[in-house]
N, C-alpha and C positions, 0 to 999 in steps of 0.2 A: 790344358783345359782344366785339370784339377791339380792343385798343388797344396801339399801339407808342409807347414813350416814349424818345426819343433812343437808339435801338437801333443798335449798331455791331457788325459782325463783321469782325475782322482776323485773318488767319492768321499763323503763325509766320514765314513768309518775307516778311512786310510787306504782302502783298496785302490791300487793303480791299475786301471784297465788298459791304457796305452801310455807309453812313456817316451816323449821326445820324438815322435814320428816325423820324418821328413822324407817325402818322395813326391814324384810328379807323374801324372798320367797324361800322355799326349792326346791331342784331338783325334778321335776315331779309333782309339786304342782300346782293346779289351784286356783288362787286368783282373786276374783272379787273386783273391785273398784266401790263403789256405793255411790251416793249422788246426790244432786240437781244440776241443771245446774250452771256452773260457780264456782264450789267448788274446782277445781284443779285436778280432777281425770284424765282427758285426758292429761293435762299438765304433770302429773306424768308419764303416760305411754309413752308420746312422748319424754321425756328426756332419756328413756332407749335406744332408737335408735338414739339419738342426732338430731332429727328433731327440738327439742328445747333444748338449752343449759342451764344448771343450773347457777344461779348467784353465789352460793356457795355450799359447801358440795361435797360429792363423791358418785358416783354410780358404783358399781362393778358387773360385770357379769362373773360368773365362776371364781371369785377371781381376775379379771383383771379390773383395773380402765379404764372405757370406754373413759375418757378424753384423754387418751394416745393412743387410737386406731383410725386409719383412719376411718372417718364416713362411707365412701362407703363400705369398707371392713366389718365394724361392721354391717351395715344394711343387707348385704348379708348373715350374720350368724343369722339373727333374722327374723322370719316370721311376717308378718304384714297384718291384715285383718281389713278393714274398712266397714262402713255401706253400702256405695254405690258401694262396690266391686272394681271398677276401672279396669275392664277387657278391653283389647285392642279390639275395635270393628272389626278391619280388620283381626284379627287372629283367627284361630279355637280354640275351647275349649282345645284341646290337646296341641296346641302350646302356648296358654295362660298359661296353667299349667306348661309347661316346661320352662317358661321364666327365672327363677332364676338359675336353673341348667345350662342353656345355657350360661348365663352371667358369671358364675364362672368357665367356661371352660370345662363342660362336653361335650362329643361327642354327636352329635344329636340323634343317636340311643339310647344311654343310657338315655339321658334326656327325650325322648319320652316314653321309657319303664317305667321310674319312674313316669312320668305324668299319664300314663295309670293305673299304680298300685294305685296311689293316687285317681284318679277318682273313681275307684272301691271301695276304702276305704270309700269315702264319699257318696256312694250309687248311683253313676252315671256310667252305663255301658259304658266303653270307646268305644266299637264297635258301640253303638247307638249314644252317645253324642260327641265323640272325634272329629268328622268332622264337627260338627255344629258351628255356630257363636253365639256370646253372645245374639244378638237380636232374636235368635230362641229359647231362653230359658226363663223359668219363673223366677220370682224374687228369689224364693227359690233355683232353680237350679243354678242361677248365684252366689248366696251366697255360695253354696257348692263348686263351682269351685274356688271361692276366697279362701276358706279354703284349698282346695287341692293345689292351687298355693303357698300359704304361707308355706306349709309343704314340697314342692317338693325337696328342697335342704337339707332336713333333719336337720333343724335348731334346736338347743337345746332350744331356747326360742321362744315363740309365743306371739305376742301382738295383742289384738283384741279390736277394738273401736266400741261399739254398733253394733256387727256383725249381730245381728238378728232383728234389730230395724226397718228395711225397709219392712218387710213382714207382712202379716196378722197373727192374733193370732194362728190360727190352724197350718199354715205352720211354724210359729215361734216355737211352741212346738215340731213339728216334727224335725226341725233343731237342737233344743236343745238336743233331744233324740239322734239324729245321732251323734252330737258332743260328748256327754258323752260316747257313745259307742266307738267312735274313740279315745277319750282321754284314755279310759281304755286300748286300744291296743297300743298306741304310747307313752303315759306318757310324754308329753312335759311339760316344765315349762311355765305356761300361766299367763299373766296379762290380764284380761278382764274387760273393762269399761262398765258400764251400769248405767242407772238411775232407773232401775226397781228392787225393793227389792225382788220380787218374783223370777226373773231371777237370781239375785245374790245368793239367798238361794239355788235355785235348782242346780246351776252349781258349786258353789265354794267349795273347800276344806276349805278355809278360806275367810273371808270377811273383807275388809277395809271400814268402814263406815266414809265418809268424812263429816266434818263440812265445815267451810270456810277456805280452805287451809291447814287444819290439819286433821289427822285421829283421830276420836273420840273413835273408838273401832276397834281392830284388833283381830279377834277370829274366832272360828268355827261358821258355821251357827246356830247350836243349841244353843251355848252360847250367840250369839248376840240376838237371839229371846227369849231365856229363861231368861237371866240375862243381860239386857242392862246396859252398863257401866255408862251412863249419861242420864239425862232426854231428852237431844237432841236425842240420839239414840233410846230411847223408843218411842218418838214421830215420828221419821222417820220410824221405822219399823212398827208402827201402833198398834192400840188397839187390832187388831185381830192377834197379833203375835203368840198367842197360836194355832190358826188354821194354820198359816204358818208353825209352828214348826212340825205339823203332817207330812209335806212333807220331813223333814230331820231326823225324828226319825224312825229307822228301827225296824221291828218286830223281837223279839228275842224269843227263846224257853221258857225262863222263864216267858214270858208274857201270856202264853197259859193256858187254862183250859183243863181238860181231861174228855170228855163226855163218856157216855156208848158206848161200842164197841161190835159189833157182827161180826162174820166171814161169809164170802160169802157162804161157804159150810155147814154152821151150820143149823140143823133142826130148822124150824121156831118156833115150839112149845117150844123147849128148850130156844131159844133166848127170846121168849115172857115171859117165866117164870123168866129169869134173869132180864128183864126190870121191871116186876111187883115187884120183890123183891127190886129193887133200887128205885121204884117210878118214873121211867122215862117214858116219852111219845114217845121218839124216840131214835135212836142209829146211830152211824156212822158205815158204813159197810166196812170192810177191807178184803183183801185176805190173804193167808198164809204168804206172804212176808211183810205184813204191808202196802201195797199200797192201796190208797183210791179207792173205787168203788162207793160210794154214801151214801145214808142214807135210813132208813126204819122206819116207824111209828109203835108203839106198837100195834095199832088196826089191822094193816095189817097182823101182824105176827100170829094173832089168827086163821087165815084161814088154817094153816098147810102148808106143803111143805117145801121147803128150802128157806133160805134168798135170794139166788141168783135170784129166780123167783119174788121177791117182791121189790127189791132194786130200788130206784129212783136216777136219775142222780144228782150229786152235782154241782150246778152252782156257788155257792158262795164260792170261794177259792182264795187264794193268795200264792205266794212262801214266805218262810221264808227269812227275809232280805229285803222284800218289805217295802216301807214307810207306816206308819200308815194311811196316807192320802189315799193310794190306797185301804187299807182294809175298811176304812170308806166309800169310794165311792162304793165299791162292796156291802156293807151292804145296802146302800141306793138304788142302782140299782135293787137289788133283794128283797128289803123289808125284809131283813133277820135280825134275832136277833143275828147272829154270822157269822163268816166266818171260813172255814177250812184253816189251814196253812200246806203247804206241803214242803218237801225237795225232789225235783224231783217229784216222784209219792208217796213217803212215807209220811204217815200221821203223823203229830207231835202233833196236838191238835187244839183247836178252840180259836179264839179271839172274845171276847164279848165286847159290848160297855163299860162295867165296867172295863174290863181288858185293853181296849184301853186307857181309861182315866188314869188308874193307870200307864201304861207304859209311858204316856206323862209326868205325874207328877214325876215319878222316873227319867226320862231323864233330866228334868230341875234341879232336886236336885243333880243328879250325876255330871252334868257339873259344878254346883256351888262348889261341894266338890272336883272335880277332881278325881272321882273314877268311876269304871264301874257301870252300872245300877244295876247289881245283888248285889252290896254291899250296896245299899240304903235300909234302913229299912222303909217300907212304913208307918207304924204306926206313926213313928216320923215325917214324912213328913206331914201326915194328921193332926197331932196335932199342926203343926207349925203355 
């Protein structure tokens, strides 16, 4: 969808902002451009909508050389979100959101209906917020309106320049969650500029790590964290990149252990006998459909009755596909030695600290080899 071919931007004073950039962003992909201030990432993004013109090279959007496209027409096809939002203070939230559709000739009713749809998508009820003005909104709410406005004319490409940088950390995380949810629904091709490696890792399908005017590594978040291409990249992502990688490594069924299981309607005495035979002190409690109902200790089963009367609520659980970081957080929150992993309500197994560590190591090696995690032999990784 977006392709850079040997693009350079050099200013009259001799400063080279970007030098010979060549990379491609696939349709529906979210790519984060990350690096220190002055490294050329914002210049790269602004050349896509011709707010800055390249000195040499070509930029193609959907196969079309943008140098041959009228800049105004080009910009109306590309959504643009900046840190300070830039809403019109004298216009309502609904009219702000409808700005671009109106400019490209949509009828007012259609533009406002689209604006209401987008406000709802970003988590702002149009009936509540549509008639308000920007100064009646919080910073996070204004940022949501900025995203909605950028999407209103249904552009294929979205450019975002530090979009969540002007809000506090809690609101920023909420906005990132909302944006990821929205992106899963609309699948725009996105270039997002940030100086924060945590944000780049959390949001990006791929990351472009910038040095001075050049991309030092262009890869998935897992590969950038697990196998930095250069010492510069390793230094930039930080010595704690293993911890950061927890946030981009998903829990897979092969990562799980299978603990003892008893059934909800099972007699306690029979369940206790099975646990004694296995030398187990506790068991997961499931119903006839394999759905999780909690856990029970071996000592409690000695009193007789049915398992259903003795079961304890399971507080430490996560869904399959959740990041390892979430599982680790649940372990710490509940002071638990493991977390249950569910597919809906269906119990799949438990993730222990040892299995979490193994999953992380497999993930690093799988990226290095270019194979799925399940194909990595853990013994060979441990011996490396």
